[in-house]
C-alpha positions in Angstrom: 24.5 -17.9 -71.2 21.8 -16.1 -69.3 18.5 -15.1 -70.9 16.7 -12.1 -69.4 13.1 -11.1 -69.9 11.6 -7.8 -68.6 8.0 -7.2 -67.8 5.9 -4.6 -66.0 6.4 -1.6 -68.2 3.4 0.7 -69.1 2.0 4.2 -68.9 1.5 6.2 -65.8 0.9 9.7 -64.7 3.6 11.8 -63.1 3.9 11.0 -59.4 2.8 7.4 -60.0 4.6 4.1 -59.5 5.6 1.1 -61.6 7.5 -2.0 -60.9 9.7 -3.7 -63.5 10.6 -7.3 -63.3 13.5 -9.2 -65.0 13.3 -12.9 -65.0 16.6 -14.7 -65.5 16.9 -18.2 -67.1 19.2 -19.2 -64.2 20.4 -17.9 -60.8 22.3 -14.6 -61.0 22.3 -14.1 -57.2 25.8 -14.6 -56.1 28.6 -12.4 -57.6 26.7 -11.3 -60.6 26.5 -7.6 -61.2 22.9 -7.0 -62.1 21.8 -3.6 -63.5 18.9 -1.6 -64.9 19.5 0.8 -67.8 17.2 3.1 -69.7 17.4 4.8 -73.1 15.2 7.6 -74.2 14.8 8.5 -77.9 17.9 10.3 -79.2 19.8 9.7 -76.0 22.5 7.3 -74.9 21.7 4.3 -72.7 22.3 5.2 -69.1 22.8 3.1 -66.0 19.9 3.6 -63.5 20.7 1.1 -60.7 22.8 -1.9 -59.9 23.0 -4.6 -57.3 25.5 -7.3 -56.4 25.5 -9.9 -53.6 28.8 -11.4 -52.4 28.6 -13.8 -49.4 26.3 -12.3 -46.9 26.5 -8.7 -48.1 24.4 -7.0 -50.8 25.4 -3.7 -52.3 23.1 -1.3 -54.0 24.0 1.5 -56.5 21.9 4.3 -58.0 22.2 7.1 -60.4 21.7 10.5 -58.8 18.7 11.1 -61.0 16.7 8.3 -59.4 18.2 8.1 -55.9 15.4 8.1 -53.3 12.7 7.3 -55.9 13.8 3.9 -57.4 14.7 0.7 -55.5 16.5 -2.2 -57.0 16.1 -5.7 -55.5 16.3 -9.3 -56.4 14.6 -12.5 -55.4 17.0 -15.5 -55.5 14.2 -18.1 -55.2 12.5 -16.7 -58.3 15.7 -15.7 -60.3 14.1 -12.3 -60.7 15.4 -8.8 -60.6 13.1 -5.9 -59.8 13.1 -2.1 -60.1 10.5 -0.3 -58.0 9.9 3.1 -59.4 8.1 5.7 -57.3 7.4 9.4 -57.8 7.8 9.0 -61.5 8.6 12.1 -63.6 8.1 12.7 -67.3 11.9 12.6 -67.7 11.8 8.9 -66.6 10.1 8.1 -69.9 12.4 5.6 -71.7 12.9 2.0 -72.7 14.2 0.1 -69.6 16.6 -2.8 -69.9 18.0 -5.2 -67.4 21.5 -6.5 -67.7 23.7 -9.1 -66.2 27.5 -9.4 -65.9 29.0 -12.7 -64.5 31.3 -11.1 -62.0 31.0 -8.4 -59.3 33.9 -6.1 -60.4 31.8 -3.7 -62.5 29.5 -3.1 -59.6 32.2 -2.5 -57.1 34.2 -0.2 -59.3 31.4 2.0 -60.4 31.6 1.0 -64.0 28.1 -0.5 -63.8 27.0 2.8 -65.2 28.5 1.9 -68.6 26.5 -0.4 -70.8 29.8 -1.9 -72.1 30.3 -3.5 -68.7 27.4 -6.0 -69.1 27.3 -9.1 -71.2 23.7 -10.2 -71.1 20.7 -8.0 -71.9 16.9 -8.3 -71.9 14.7 -7.1 -74.7 13.5 -4.0 -72.9 10.2 -2.7 -71.4 8.7 0.7 -72.3 7.9 3.1 -69.5 5.9 6.2 -70.4 5.2 8.9 -67.8 2.7 11.7 -68.7 2.7 15.0 -67.0 
């Protein structure tokens, strides 16, 4: 079992930046597919970004809507996943969740975009972007 705790949410004006953190109760570095999702009111939860490390290689995946603005990363020493969000837009307003799946397959296959692919979830962090 992996517990995930997000932090770093808040309110920011359009064009600003925020960094979300997700602290895991144990290492999720090797061969875990780690993802960030978001859910706006009245909308489905959508995959924003994912990361997986296998051996010496790390792979990064992004939704088209955030590519070039958001960066996913992880610090193995701190068991922490990050989402750096730059050039924020009002449409980025949502509850953001980190998620973990104990296997790399969903990252490699592209199914990281689906919330059903992940087993462990954090409680969420609210991000509000005002225009």
